Every structure is written in structure tokens, then in C-alpha cells.
PAMIDO-152603 format. One record per residue: residue number from 0; x, y, z of N, C-alpha, C in turn. Coordinates in nm, 3 decimals, always signed. Example, Ala and Ser with C-alpha at 12.3 -4.5 7.8 and 13.67 -1.06 7.14 Angstrom:
<recs>
0 / +1.319 / -0.569 / +0.780 / +1.230 / -0.450 / +0.780 / +1.320 / -0.330 / +0.780
1 / +1.285 / -0.225 / +0.708 / +1.367 / -0.106 / +0.714 / +1.290 / +0.003 / +0.787
</recs>
This chain:
<recs>
0 / +1.635 / -3.635 / +1.226 / +1.680 / -3.550 / +1.115 / +1.741 / -3.421 / +1.172
1 / +1.861 / -3.388 / +1.125 / +1.928 / -3.268 / +1.175 / +1.859 / -3.143 / +1.121
2 / +1.847 / -3.044 / +1.208 / +1.785 / -2.918 / +1.167 / +1.893 / -2.816 / +1.136
3 / +1.865 / -2.732 / +1.038 / +1.962 / -2.630 / +0.999 / +1.969 / -2.523 / +1.107
4 / +2.087 / -2.468 / +1.134 / +2.100 / -2.366 / +1.239 / +2.022 / -2.241 / +1.204
5 / +1.967 / -2.179 / +1.307 / +1.892 / -2.056 / +1.286 / +1.987 / -1.940 / +1.261
6 / +1.952 / -1.848 / +1.170 / +2.039 / -1.734 / +1.144 / +2.051 / -1.644 / +1.266
7 / +2.171 / -1.589 / +1.287 / +2.189 / -1.498 / +1.399 / +2.144 / -1.358 / +1.359
8 / +2.159 / -1.264 / +1.452 / +2.107 / -1.129 / +1.430 / +2.174 / -1.062 / +1.311
9 / +2.305 / -1.082 / +1.295 / +2.376 / -1.020 / +1.183 / +2.328 / -1.078 / +1.050
10 / +2.304 / -1.208 / +1.047 / +2.256 / -1.272 / +0.924 / +2.115 / -1.228 / +0.891
11 / +2.029 / -1.215 / +0.994 / +1.893 / -1.168 / +0.970 / +1.893 / -1.025 / +0.916
12 / +1.981 / -0.942 / +0.970 / +1.992 / -0.805 / +0.921 / +2.033 / -0.803 / +0.774
13 / +2.129 / -0.888 / +0.738 / +2.174 / -0.895 / +0.599 / +2.060 / -0.939 / +0.507
14 / +1.983 / -1.038 / +0.553 / +1.868 / -1.083 / +0.474 / +1.767 / -0.970 / +0.456
15 / +1.739 / -0.898 / +0.564 / +1.640 / -0.789 / +0.558 / +1.686 / -0.679 / +0.464
16 / +1.814 / -0.643 / +0.469 / +1.865 / -0.538 / +0.382 / +1.861 / -0.580 / +0.236
17 / +1.867 / -0.710 / +0.210 / +1.856 / -0.759 / +0.073 / +1.715 / -0.753 / +0.019
18 / +1.617 / -0.739 / +0.108 / +1.476 / -0.736 / +0.069 / +1.422 / -0.594 / +0.071
19 / +1.464 / -0.515 / +0.169 / +1.414 / -0.379 / +0.184 / +1.462 / -0.289 / +0.070
20 / +1.384 / -0.184 / +0.039 / +1.437 / -0.082 / -0.053 / +1.563 / -0.019 / +0.008
21 / +1.642 / +0.044 / -0.076 / +1.765 / +0.107 / -0.028 / +1.735 / +0.211 / +0.078
22 / +1.813 / +0.210 / +0.186 / +1.795 / +0.308 / +0.294 / +1.849 / +0.444 / +0.250
23 / +1.788 / +0.554 / +0.297 / +1.670 / +0.560 / +0.386 / +1.542 / +0.531 / +0.310
24 / +1.445 / +0.473 / +0.383 / +1.317 / +0.440 / +0.322 / +1.209 / +0.439 / +0.429
25 / +1.085 / +0.446 / +0.387 / +0.970 / +0.437 / +0.478 / +0.898 / +0.306 / +0.452
26 / +0.856 / +0.238 / +0.559 / +0.780 / +0.114 / +0.546 / +0.661 / +0.118 / +0.640
27 / +0.551 / +0.058 / +0.596 / +0.435 / +0.043 / +0.684 / +0.453 / -0.083 / +0.765
28 / +0.421 / -0.075 / +0.894 / +0.436 / -0.190 / +0.982 / +0.305 / -0.216 / +1.056
29 / +0.282 / -0.342 / +1.089 / +0.176 / -0.380 / +1.181 / +0.238 / -0.395 / +1.319
30 / +0.166 / -0.351 / +1.421 / +0.217 / -0.355 / +1.558 / +0.152 / -0.467 / +1.637
31 / +0.229 / -0.532 / +1.725 / +0.169 / -0.634 / +1.811 / +0.069 / -0.573 / +1.909
32 / +0.075 / -0.442 / +1.932 / -0.022 / -0.374 / +2.018 / -0.148 / -0.337 / +1.942
33 / -0.153 / -0.368 / +1.813 / -0.267 / -0.333 / +1.730 / -0.239 / -0.205 / +1.653
34 / -0.289 / -0.199 / +1.532 / -0.272 / -0.080 / +1.450 / -0.159 / -0.093 / +1.350
35 / -0.155 / +0.001 / +1.258 / -0.053 / +0.007 / +1.155 / -0.007 / +0.152 / +1.142
36 / +0.121 / +0.169 / +1.116 / +0.175 / +0.303 / +1.100 / +0.304 / +0.294 / +1.020
37 / +0.359 / +0.411 / +0.984 / +0.479 / +0.416 / +0.903 / +0.602 / +0.439 / +0.991
38 / +0.705 / +0.362 / +0.963 / +0.834 / +0.378 / +1.030 / +0.938 / +0.413 / +0.925
39 / +1.021 / +0.513 / +0.953 / +1.131 / +0.546 / +0.863 / +1.253 / +0.467 / +0.905
40 / +1.320 / +0.406 / +0.808 / +1.445 / +0.334 / +0.833 / +1.557 / +0.418 / +0.771
41 / +1.647 / +0.467 / +0.856 / +1.744 / +0.565 / +0.811 / +1.882 / +0.507 / +0.782
42 / +1.933 / +0.421 / +0.873 / +2.069 / +0.370 / +0.858 / +2.088 / +0.247 / +0.946
43 / +2.206 / +0.187 / +0.934 / +2.243 / +0.071 / +1.016 / +2.365 / +0.106 / +1.099
44 / +2.354 / +0.076 / +1.228 / +2.469 / +0.094 / +1.318 / +2.471 / -0.021 / +1.418
45 / +2.586 / -0.086 / +1.430 / +2.608 / -0.193 / +1.527 / +2.498 / -0.299 / +1.520
46 / +2.471 / -0.343 / +1.397 / +2.375 / -0.452 / +1.369 / +2.231 / -0.415 / +1.402
47 / +2.202 / -0.287 / +1.418 / +2.065 / -0.242 / +1.445 / +2.021 / -0.143 / +1.338
48 / +1.894 / -0.149 / +1.302 / +1.835 / -0.049 / +1.215 / +1.796 / +0.073 / +1.298
49 / +1.839 / +0.190 / +1.254 / +1.801 / +0.314 / +1.320 / +1.696 / +0.385 / +1.236
50 / +1.593 / +0.433 / +1.303 / +1.487 / +0.502 / +1.231 / +1.399 / +0.581 / +1.326
51 / +1.283 / +0.622 / +1.276 / +1.190 / +0.702 / +1.355 / +1.050 / +0.646 / +1.340
52 / +0.970 / +0.662 / +1.446 / +0.832 / +0.620 / +1.444 / +0.746 / +0.708 / +1.532
53 / +0.614 / +0.699 / +1.519 / +0.523 / +0.784 / +1.598 / +0.534 / +0.752 / +1.748
54 / +0.562 / +0.853 / +1.826 / +0.592 / +0.836 / +1.969 / +0.478 / +0.770 / +2.045
55 / +0.353 / +0.797 / +2.006 / +0.238 / +0.741 / +2.078 / +0.214 / +0.594 / +2.047
56 / +0.286 / +0.538 / +1.949 / +0.260 / +0.400 / +1.908 / +0.378 / +0.307 / +1.927
57 / +0.488 / +0.355 / +1.978 / +0.606 / +0.270 / +1.991 / +0.652 / +0.265 / +2.136
58 / +0.727 / +0.160 / +2.166 / +0.783 / +0.140 / +2.301 / +0.896 / +0.039 / +2.289
59 / +0.977 / +0.032 / +2.394 / +1.083 / -0.067 / +2.398 / +1.023 / -0.208 / +2.403
60 / +1.085 / -0.301 / +2.331 / +1.046 / -0.442 / +2.322 / +0.920 / -0.463 / +2.237
61 / +0.875 / -0.360 / +2.167 / +0.760 / -0.375 / +2.077 / +0.802 / -0.453 / +1.954
62 / +0.716 / -0.546 / +1.911 / +0.740 / -0.624 / +1.789 / +0.656 / -0.567 / +1.675
63 / +0.720 / -0.549 / +1.561 / +0.656 / -0.492 / +1.443 / +0.674 / -0.587 / +1.325
64 / +0.581 / -0.581 / +1.232 / +0.586 / -0.666 / +1.113 / +0.575 / -0.580 / +0.988
65 / +0.679 / -0.583 / +0.905 / +0.679 / -0.511 / +0.778 / +0.656 / -0.610 / +0.666
66 / +0.565 / -0.578 / +0.574 / +0.535 / -0.665 / +0.460 / +0.589 / -0.597 / +0.335
67 / +0.686 / -0.662 / +0.272 / +0.759 / -0.604 / +0.160 / +0.729 / -0.682 / +0.032
68 / +0.699 / -0.611 / -0.075 / +0.678 / -0.674 / -0.206 / +0.774 / -0.612 / -0.306
69 / +0.851 / -0.697 / -0.373 / +0.946 / -0.654 / -0.474 / +0.923 / -0.735 / -0.600
70 / +0.916 / -0.669 / -0.715 / +0.885 / -0.739 / -0.840 / +0.985 / -0.849 / -0.872
71 / +1.111 / -0.826 / -0.840 / +1.214 / -0.924 / -0.874 / +1.237 / -1.026 / -0.761
72 / +1.226 / -0.983 / -0.636 / +1.256 / -1.071 / -0.523 / +1.134 / -1.146 / -0.470
73 / +1.015 / -1.091 / -0.492 / +0.894 / -1.156 / -0.440 / +0.840 / -1.084 / -0.317
74 / +0.765 / -1.158 / -0.235 / +0.698 / -1.100 / -0.117 / +0.762 / -1.154 / +0.009
75 / +0.788 / -1.064 / +0.103 / +0.855 / -1.103 / +0.227 / +0.788 / -1.036 / +0.347
76 / +0.808 / -1.097 / +0.463 / +0.771 / -1.037 / +0.591 / +0.896 / -1.023 / +0.675
77 / +0.915 / -0.905 / +0.733 / +1.030 / -0.878 / +0.818 / +0.980 / -0.840 / +0.956
78 / +1.022 / -0.915 / +1.058 / +0.986 / -0.885 / +1.196 / +1.095 / -0.801 / +1.259
79 / +1.053 / -0.696 / +1.326 / +1.145 / -0.604 / +1.393 / +1.111 / -0.597 / +1.542
80 / +1.213 / -0.581 / +1.624 / +1.193 / -0.561 / +1.768 / +1.259 / -0.430 / +1.808
81 / +1.182 / -0.342 / +1.873 / +1.237 / -0.215 / +1.919 / +1.324 / -0.242 / +2.042
82 / +1.453 / -0.222 / +2.028 / +1.545 / -0.244 / +2.139 / +1.558 / -0.119 / +2.227
83 / +1.557 / -0.002 / +2.162 / +1.568 / +0.123 / +2.238 / +1.481 / +0.229 / +2.172
84 / +1.425 / +0.315 / +2.256 / +1.343 / +0.427 / +2.207 / +1.391 / +0.554 / +2.274
85 / +1.407 / +0.662 / +2.195 / +1.457 / +0.789 / +2.246 / +1.364 / +0.901 / +2.202
86 / +1.330 / +0.988 / +2.294 / +1.244 / +1.103 / +2.264 / +1.316 / +1.197 / +2.167
87 / +1.244 / +1.237 / +2.062 / +1.298 / +1.334 / +1.967 / +1.212 / +1.459 / +1.965
88 / +1.084 / +1.443 / +1.935 / +0.989 / +1.555 / +1.936 / +0.862 / +1.506 / +2.004
89 / +0.763 / +1.592 / +2.007 / +0.637 / +1.554 / +2.068 / +0.566 / +1.443 / +1.993
90 / +0.600 / +1.425 / +1.865 / +0.530 / +1.326 / +1.783 / +0.619 / +1.209 / +1.739
91 / +0.751 / +1.225 / +1.746 / +0.842 / +1.124 / +1.692 / +0.939 / +1.072 / +1.797
92 / +0.974 / +0.945 / +1.783 / +1.078 / +0.883 / +1.865 / +1.185 / +0.825 / +1.774
93 / +1.309 / +0.831 / +1.821 / +1.420 / +0.763 / +1.754 / +1.419 / +0.618 / +1.798
94 / +1.427 / +0.525 / +1.702 / +1.417 / +0.384 / +1.731 / +1.543 / +0.310 / +1.690
95 / +1.590 / +0.221 / +1.777 / +1.695 / +0.125 / +1.743 / +1.627 / -0.011 / +1.739
96 / +1.627 / -0.074 / +1.620 / +1.548 / -0.196 / +1.599 / +1.636 / -0.311 / +1.553
97 / +1.609 / -0.428 / +1.609 / +1.677 / -0.549 / +1.565 / +1.585 / -0.626 / +1.473
98 / +1.642 / -0.690 / +1.372 / +1.564 / -0.779 / +1.285 / +1.554 / -0.914 / +1.355
99 / +1.432 / -0.956 / +1.385 / +1.412 / -1.082 / +1.458 / +1.360 / -1.195 / +1.369
100 / +1.327 / -1.163 / +1.244 / +1.280 / -1.268 / +1.153 / +1.262 / -1.215 / +1.012
101 / +1.291 / -1.301 / +0.914 / +1.267 / -1.271 / +0.772 / +1.205 / -1.395 / +0.711
102 / +1.090 / -1.378 / +0.650 / +1.020 / -1.493 / +0.593 / +0.965 / -1.458 / +0.455
103 / +0.987 / -1.550 / +0.361 / +0.932 / -1.529 / +0.227 / +0.788 / -1.576 / +0.224
104 / +0.703 / -1.496 / +0.164 / +0.562 / -1.530 / +0.149 / +0.545 / -1.599 / +0.015
105 / +0.528 / -1.729 / +0.019 / +0.523 / -1.808 / -0.103 / +0.392 / -1.787 / -0.177
106 / +0.400 / -1.787 / -0.308 / +0.281 / -1.786 / -0.392 / +0.232 / -1.930 / -0.405
107 / +0.107 / -1.955 / -0.371 / +0.055 / -2.091 / -0.373 / -0.054 / -2.104 / -0.479
108 / -0.056 / -2.221 / -0.541 / -0.165 / -2.249 / -0.634 / -0.292 / -2.280 / -0.556
109 / -0.405 / -2.252 / -0.620 / -0.533 / -2.280 / -0.556 / -0.549 / -2.431 / -0.537
110 / -0.608 / -2.468 / -0.424 / -0.634 / -2.609 / -0.394 / -0.784 / -2.626 / -0.375
111 / -0.836 / -2.749 / -0.392 / -0.980 / -2.772 / -0.377 / -1.029 / -2.728 / -0.239
112 / -1.140 / -2.656 / -0.238 / -1.199 / -2.609 / -0.112 / -1.301 / -2.710 / -0.062
113 / -1.310 / -2.720 / +0.070 / -1.408 / -2.808 / +0.134 / -1.502 / -2.721 / +0.217
114 / -1.632 / -2.721 / +0.189 / -1.724 / -2.644 / +0.274 / -1.733 / -2.708 / +0.412
115 / -1.718 / -2.629 / +0.515 / -1.726 / -2.677 / +0.654 / -1.808 / -2.577 / +0.734
116 / -1.852 / -2.620 / +0.850 / -1.926 / -2.532 / +0.940 / -1.886 / -2.566 / +1.084
117 / -1.765 / -2.527 / +1.118 / -1.708 / -2.557 / +1.249 / -1.668 / -2.429 / +1.319
118 / -1.687 / -2.426 / +1.450 / -1.641 / -2.311 / +1.528 / -1.489 / -2.314 / +1.538
119 / -1.429 / -2.196 / +1.550 / -1.284 / -2.186 / +1.562 / -1.250 / -2.063 / +1.646
120 / -1.130 / -2.064 / +1.698 / -1.079 / -1.949 / +1.773 / -0.963 / -1.889 / +1.696
121 / -0.967 / -1.758 / +1.676 / -0.861 / -1.688 / +1.604 / -0.783 / -1.601 / +1.703
122 / -0.657 / -1.635 / +1.723 / -0.571 / -1.557 / +1.812 / -0.486 / -1.462 / +1.729
123 / -0.483 / -1.336 / +1.769 / -0.412 / -1.233 / +1.694 / -0.261 / -1.249 / +1.711
124 / -0.191 / -1.252 / +1.597 / -0.045 / -1.245 / +1.597 / -0.003 / -1.102 / +1.565
125 / -0.053 / -1.049 / +1.453 / -0.040 / -0.908 / +1.419 / -0.173 / -0.863 / +1.359
126 / -0.218 / -0.744 / +1.398 / -0.348 / -0.695 / +1.352 / -0.351 / -0.544 / +1.356
127 / -0.424 / -0.485 / +1.262 / -0.435 / -0.340 / +1.258 / -0.524 / -0.285 / +1.369
128 / -0.619 / -0.364 / +1.418 / -0.720 / -0.310 / +1.510 / -0.722 / -0.376 / +1.646
129 / -0.646 / -0.488 / +1.664 / -0.649 / -0.561 / +1.791 / -0.507 / -0.589 / +1.838
130 / -0.483 / -0.589 / +1.969 / -0.349 / -0.620 / +2.019 / -0.318 / -0.769 / +2.009
131 / -0.191 / -0.801 / +2.014 / -0.146 / -0.941 / +2.006 / -0.209 / -1.024 / +2.117
132 / -0.243 / -1.147 / +2.081 / -0.302 / -1.248 / +2.171 / -0.449 / -1.222 / +2.204
133 / -0.510 / -1.118 / +2.143 / -0.656 / -1.107 / +2.151 / -0.716 / -1.227 / +2.078
134 / -0.834 / -1.270 / +2.119 / -0.899 / -1.383 / +2.053 / -1.035 / -1.340 / +1.997
135 / -1.069 / -1.398 / +1.882 / -1.195 / -1.370 / +1.815 / -1.260 / -1.505 / +1.784
136 / -1.386 / -1.521 / +1.822 / -1.461 / -1.643 / +1.789 / -1.511 / -1.632 / +1.646
137 / -1.485 / -1.735 / +1.566 / -1.524 / -1.733 / +1.425 / -1.590 / -1.866 / +1.390
138 / -1.652 / -1.870 / +1.271 / -1.714 / -1.992 / +1.219 / -1.656 / -2.021 / +1.082
139 / -1.590 / -2.136 / +1.070 / -1.530 / -2.172 / +0.941 / -1.639 / -2.189 / +0.835
140 / -1.608 / -2.146 / +0.712 / -1.700 / -2.160 / +0.599 / -1.645 / -2.258 / +0.496
141 / -1.516 / -2.248 / +0.467 / -1.453 / -2.347 / +0.379 / -1.303 / -2.347 / +0.407
142 / -1.237 / -2.454 / +0.364 / -1.094 / -2.468 / +0.391 / -1.030 / -2.551 / +0.282
143 / -0.902 / -2.525 / +0.257 / -0.821 / -2.606 / +0.166 / -0.682 / -2.613 / +0.227
144 / -0.592 / -2.679 / +0.159 / -0.456 / -2.689 / +0.210 / -0.378 / -2.559 / +0.189
145 / -0.436 / -2.462 / +0.121 / -0.368 / -2.335 / +0.099 / -0.445 / -2.214 / +0.152
146 / -0.571 / -2.232 / +0.190 / -0.649 / -2.117 / +0.235 / -0.766 / -2.157 / +0.321
147 / -0.825 / -2.058 / +0.386 / -0.941 / -2.082 / +0.472 / -1.029 / -1.957 / +0.469
148 / -1.159 / -1.977 / +0.480 / -1.254 / -1.866 / +0.492 / -1.339 / -1.890 / +0.613
149 / -1.373 / -1.782 / +0.682 / -1.458 / -1.793 / +0.800 / -1.542 / -1.667 / +0.813
150 / -1.646 / -1.675 / +0.896 / -1.729 / -1.558 / +0.924 / -1.704 / -1.513 / +1.067
151 / -1.718 / -1.382 / +1.089 / -1.689 / -1.323 / +1.218 / -1.776 / -1.200 / +1.238
152 / -1.807 / -1.170 / +1.361 / -1.880 / -1.047 / +1.390 / -1.789 / -0.924 / +1.380
153 / -1.660 / -0.945 / +1.384 / -1.564 / -0.835 / +1.380 / -1.492 / -0.834 / +1.245
154 / -1.484 / -0.720 / +1.178 / -1.408 / -0.714 / +1.052 / -1.258 / -0.719 / +1.079
155 / -1.184 / -0.771 / +0.984 / -1.038 / -0.773 / +0.991 / -0.984 / -0.711 / +0.864
156 / -0.857 / -0.676 / +0.867 / -0.796 / -0.606 / +0.754 / -0.698 / -0.697 / +0.680
157 / -0.687 / -0.679 / +0.547 / -0.585 / -0.753 / +0.473 / -0.447 / -0.734 / +0.536
158 / -0.376 / -0.843 / +0.550 / -0.244 / -0.839 / +0.613 / -0.244 / -0.884 / +0.757
159 / -0.361 / -0.880 / +0.824 / -0.368 / -0.927 / +0.962 / -0.326 / -1.074 / +0.968
160 / -0.251 / -1.111 / +1.071 / -0.198 / -1.246 / +1.085 / -0.261 / -1.311 / +1.208
161 / -0.316 / -1.432 / +1.190 / -0.393 / -1.499 / +1.294 / -0.345 / -1.642 / +1.314
162 / -0.361 / -1.692 / +1.435 / -0.340 / -1.833 / +1.464 / -0.477 / -1.894 / +1.490
163 / -0.521 / -1.985 / +1.403 / -0.654 / -2.045 / +1.413 / -0.646 / -2.181 / +1.481
164 / -0.743 / -2.207 / +1.569 / -0.755 / -2.337 / +1.634 / -0.897 / -2.387 / +1.615
165 / -0.912 / -2.513 / +1.571 / -1.044 / -2.570 / +1.547 / -1.035 / -2.722 / +1.554
166 / -1.145 / -2.789 / +1.520 / -1.147 / -2.935 / +1.510 / -1.209 / -2.973 / +1.375
167 / -1.141 / -3.060 / +1.305 / -1.192 / -3.114 / +1.180 / -1.169 / -3.264 / +1.180
168 / -1.269 / -3.337 / +1.133 / -1.261 / -3.483 / +1.133 / -1.226 / -3.535 / +1.273
169 / -1.282 / -3.468 / +1.374 / -1.264 / -3.507 / +1.516 / -1.121 / -3.492 / +1.564
170 / -1.044 / -3.410 / +1.497 / -0.906 / -3.390 / +1.536 / -0.878 / -3.242 / +1.556
171 / -0.805 / -3.206 / +1.662 / -0.771 / -3.064 / +1.682 / -0.668 / -3.020 / +1.579
172 / -0.691 / -2.903 / +1.521 / -0.600 / -2.850 / +1.420 / -0.563 / -2.706 / +1.456
173 / -0.439 / -2.670 / +1.430 / -0.395 / -2.531 / +1.443 / -0.328 / -2.491 / +1.312
174 / -0.341 / -2.365 / +1.277 / -0.283 / -2.315 / +1.153 / -0.265 / -2.165 / +1.164
175 / -0.171 / -2.113 / +1.087 / -0.151 / -1.968 / +1.082 / -0.208 / -1.917 / +0.951
176 / -0.281 / -1.807 / +0.958 / -0.351 / -1.757 / +0.839 / -0.333 / -1.606 / +0.828
177 / -0.316 / -1.560 / +0.705 / -0.305 / -1.417 / +0.677 / -0.430 / -1.372 / +0.602
178 / -0.494 / -1.266 / +0.649 / -0.617 / -1.216 / +0.588 / -0.587 / -1.158 / +0.450
179 / -0.666 / -1.201 / +0.352 / -0.653 / -1.151 / +0.215 / -0.765 / -1.053 / +0.182
180 / -0.888 / -1.086 / +0.227 / -1.001 / -0.998 / +0.199 / -1.106 / -1.013 / +0.309
181 / -1.190 / -0.910 / +0.320 / -1.298 / -0.909 / +0.419 / -1.421 / -0.848 / +0.353
182 / -1.532 / -0.925 / +0.348 / -1.653 / -0.881 / +0.280 / -1.774 / -0.893 / +0.372
183 / -1.875 / -0.808 / +0.353 / -1.998 / -0.822 / +0.433 / -2.062 / -0.958 / +0.408
184 / -2.123 / -1.014 / +0.514 / -2.189 / -1.145 / +0.506 / -2.324 / -1.134 / +0.575
185 / -2.413 / -1.232 / +0.556 / -2.545 / -1.227 / +0.622 / -2.535 / -1.220 / +0.774
186 / -2.644 / -1.171 / +0.836 / -2.658 / -1.166 / +0.982 / -2.554 / -1.075 / +1.046
187 / -2.525 / -0.961 / +0.982 / -2.434 / -0.860 / +1.037 / -2.297 / -0.918 / +1.068
188 / -2.253 / -1.008 / +0.984 / -2.120 / -1.066 / +1.000 / -2.032 / -1.028 / +0.882
189 / -1.909 / -1.075 / +0.888 / -1.814 / -1.051 / +0.781 / -1.753 / -1.185 / +0.739
190 / -1.741 / -1.202 / +0.608 / -1.674 / -1.321 / +0.556 / -1.529 / -1.285 / +0.526
191 / -1.438 / -1.359 / +0.585 / -1.296 / -1.325 / +0.579 / -1.221 / -1.439 / +0.511
192 / -1.154 / -1.406 / +0.402 / -1.075 / -1.504 / +0.328 / -0.928 / -1.489 / +0.360
193 / -0.861 / -1.602 / +0.382 / -0.720 / -1.601 / +0.424 / -0.638 / -1.700 / +0.342
194 / -0.509 / -1.673 / +0.334 / -0.415 / -1.773 / +0.286 / -0.348 / -1.835 / +0.408
195 / -0.320 / -1.965 / +0.402 / -0.252 / -2.032 / +0.511 / -0.102 / -2.013 / +0.496
196 / -0.039 / -1.962 / +0.600 / +0.104 / -1.936 / +0.597 / +0.183 / -2.041 / +0.674
197 / +0.117 / -2.118 / +0.758 / +0.185 / -2.223 / +0.834 / +0.084 / -2.332 / +0.865
198 / +0.111 / -2.453 / +0.818 / +0.020 / -2.565 / +0.836 / +0.102 / -2.692 / +0.856
199 / +0.084 / -2.756 / +0.971 / +0.159 / -2.878 / +0.998 / +0.116 / -2.990 / +0.904
200 / +0.205 / -3.085 / +0.882 / +0.180 / -3.190 / +0.785 / +0.059 / -3.274 / +0.823
201 / +0.040 / -3.301 / +0.953 / -0.077 / -3.378 / +0.995 / -0.207 / -3.305 / +0.960
202 / -0.209 / -3.174 / +0.983 / -0.327 / -3.095 / +0.950 / -0.349 / -3.091 / +0.800
203 / -0.242 / -3.082 / +0.724 / -0.252 / -3.082 / +0.577 / -0.314 / -3.213 / +0.528
204 / -0.273 / -3.325 / +0.591 / -0.326 / -3.455 / +0.550 / -0.476 / -3.465 / +0.580
205 / -0.518 / -3.410 / +0.696 / -0.661 / -3.413 / +0.732 / -0.743 / -3.334 / +0.631
206 / -0.696 / -3.214 / +0.596 / -0.770 / -3.128 / +0.503 / -0.772 / -3.190 / +0.364
207 / -0.659 / -3.245 / +0.321 / -0.654 / -3.309 / +0.190 / -0.748 / -3.429 / +0.185
208 / -0.758 / -3.502 / +0.295 / -0.850 / -3.615 / +0.300 / -0.995 / -3.571 / +0.290
209 / -1.031 / -3.461 / +0.356 / -1.167 / -3.409 / +0.345 / -1.196 / -3.364 / +0.202
210 / -1.098 / -3.301 / +0.138 / -1.117 / -3.255 / +0.001 / -1.137 / -3.372 / -0.094
211 / -1.061 / -3.479 / -0.072 / -1.073 / -3.596 / -0.160 / -1.209 / -3.664 / -0.145
212 / -1.267 / -3.656 / -0.023 / -1.395 / -3.722 / +0.002 / -1.514 / -3.635 / -0.034
213 / -1.493 / -3.506 / -0.053 / -1.604 / -3.415 / -0.081 / -1.651 / -3.431 / -0.224
214 / -1.783 / -3.420 / -0.249 / -1.835 / -3.424 / -0.388 / -1.778 / -3.310 / -0.468
215 / -1.732 / -3.339 / -0.588 / -1.670 / -3.237 / -0.673 / -1.777 / -3.147 / -0.734
216 / -1.754 / -3.015 / -0.723 / -1.841 / -2.920 / -0.791 / -1.979 / -2.907 / -0.731
217 / -1.996 / -2.938 / -0.602 / -2.127 / -2.926 / -0.538 / -2.166 / -2.779 / -0.527
218 / -2.294 / -2.757 / -0.508 / -2.341 / -2.619 / -0.495 / -2.279 / -2.552 / -0.374
219 / -2.265 / -2.628 / -0.264 / -2.204 / -2.570 / -0.144 / -2.060 / -2.531 / -0.168
220 / -1.988 / -2.611 / -0.249 / -1.848 / -2.580 / -0.277 / -1.837 / -2.457 / -0.364
221 / -1.932 / -2.440 / -0.460 / -1.926 / -2.323 / -0.546 / -1.968 / -2.197 / -0.473
222 / -2.060 / -2.209 / -0.379 / -2.110 / -2.092 / -0.305 / -2.106 / -2.121 / -0.156
223 / -1.986 / -2.129 / -0.096 / -1.978 / -2.162 / +0.046 / -2.044 / -2.058 / +0.136
224 / -2.054 / -1.932 / +0.089 / -2.120 / -1.832 / +0.174 / -2.268 / -1.862 / +0.188
225 / -2.329 / -1.924 / +0.084 / -2.470 / -1.962 / +0.094 / -2.486 / -2.077 / +0.193
226 / -2.394 / -2.172 / +0.186 / -2.398 / -2.283 / +0.281 / -2.384 / -2.233 / +0.424
227 / -2.296 / -2.135 / +0.442 / -2.276 / -2.078 / +0.576 / -2.403 / -2.009 / +0.624
228 / -2.470 / -1.932 / +0.536 / -2.592 / -1.863 / +0.574 / -2.702 / -1.962 / +0.614
229 / -2.714 / -2.070 / +0.536 / -2.814 / -2.171 / +0.569 / -2.783 / -2.240 / +0.700
230 / -2.655 / -2.270 / +0.723 / -2.617 / -2.333 / +0.850 / -2.645 / -2.239 / +0.967
231 / -2.618 / -2.110 / +0.948 / -2.645 / -2.013 / +1.055 / -2.794 / -2.004 / +1.083
232 / -2.876 / -2.007 / +0.978 / -3.021 / -2.001 / +0.997 / -3.070 / -2.124 / +1.073
233 / -3.017 / -2.243 / +1.040 / -3.056 / -2.363 / +1.113 / -3.017 / -2.353 / +1.260
234 / -2.895 / -2.301 / +1.286 / -2.850 / -2.287 / +1.424 / -2.940 / -2.193 / +1.503
235 / -2.979 / -2.080 / +1.439 / -3.063 / -1.984 / +1.509 / -3.203 / -2.041 / +1.536
236 / -3.255 / -2.120 / +1.441 / -3.384 / -2.183 / +1.462 / -3.379 / -2.280 / +1.578
237 / -3.271 / -2.357 / +1.585 / -3.254 / -2.453 / +1.695 / -3.244 / -2.380 / +1.828
238 / -3.171 / -2.269 / +1.830 / -3.157 / -2.193 / +1.954 / -3.290 / -2.138 / +2.000
239 / -3.371 / -2.090 / +1.906 / -3.501 / -2.033 / +1.943 / -3.596 / -2.141 / +1.996
240 / -3.583 / -2.263 / +1.943 / -3.667 / -2.373 / +1.993 / -3.625 / -2.417 / +2.131
241 / -3.489 / -2.405 / +2.157 / -3.439 / -2.446 / +2.288 / -3.480 / -2.349 / +2.396
</recs>
């Protein structure tokens, strides 16, 4: 099957300008080095966005992620790469940024959740508190073809983007997930709910198969956090006996 050509830099810039508020404007960005801050976008010159950002948080070749919501256009993510940085003041740098990606964040209908209790690894793509490619060990609590929840010793922030790796039905699965909420959970952990932003068809089939086989309306499905707490208690009892 032939694949459609990828948009070039000029086309990506045009797409981004169609989504962004009219320039000049300020946008909050997530940094691949960890953290979030505001970048001003002032104008366009030679296919690059010119703006300013906090000098202590920017550098050449830094990748940034802006999340844009517009009532008429919907929700989008715009990836930016700092091509050049110039000293302006003690606190600000002049930035020349290329648009490296534009992606629409689709609204998905809720899908049946399956309670699970599997270990997983979460690799940071963009995060407010951790640099890119940091890894966090998590425990899955439930999953569907549109979302996943897990528990972690480390809190995460809404908007953080993760690449999850785990095994379900004896098969390795990878998926990209965006954090929607983070709530306290038993045993000094946090329960983190995510929407799935990228899921391969094979993984989707595995999850859909688990959902079809799961009992409908079970107590564990209605209260997956309780199932997770009970599973954690069993694990700790087994560890203490060992």
C-alpha cells in the first residue's frame, strides 16, 4: 500500500499557523528536557517561527510540544525544534524555531475497560517533571482500546506524553499515552489515567479481545482501583513470606 508523502517544513508551518492563535501570541510548551514554560511567538521569517523563551530552559536542538485547543478547529499538538538561540537579556533568549510536527488530538468515545494487573515501563516523550527518555516503572490497573490507567510511585501531570511497554495475553505491546489525570492511590502511590494517542492494530486487537472475554459489569471493572489495591496487598504478602 502506497504511503502519503510527509509534509515538508513549509507545509508544517502552514498547518501550525492555521491552528495557532494569530501572532504574536504566547503558548505553553512542554520541554523534552522536562518542565513546562511559556514561549512567545512573534513572527515568521524564512519558514521559521521567531519568538522568545526563558534563557535557563532553552537550547539549540531542543524539542518542544505545544498543546492547542480551539473551539472551532479542535485540539492539536505542535512540535517545535529550536534551530537557533540568541542571548537577549539575562532571563530571555531569542529563538528561531522550526515546526517539526502537527497532530490533531482526536476525541474518542469511551470503550469497555478491562481490569489488569501487569507491570509496565513508561518512557517519557514529553513531561513537566522528567527529561525525555527517562523511564518509570508502573503497574497497569485497567486498559481499553482508547485509554489506560496505571499506578506509579511518581506523580505525573496532565499533558505528559509517555510510551508504554508491557505484556498482555502473553504478547508484548507498546502504546503511546497522554496523561489526563493523576489521583492519590493506596500504598503511597498515584493512580494515573491516560488516553491512548497511538496504538498499533495488533495491540488494539489484543485489547479488544480481552474486553470481549471479560465479564460485563464486574466489581473489578467498576472499581479497578480496588482491584489494584487488593492485588498489591497480595503481592506484598507473598514478598513477606518469601
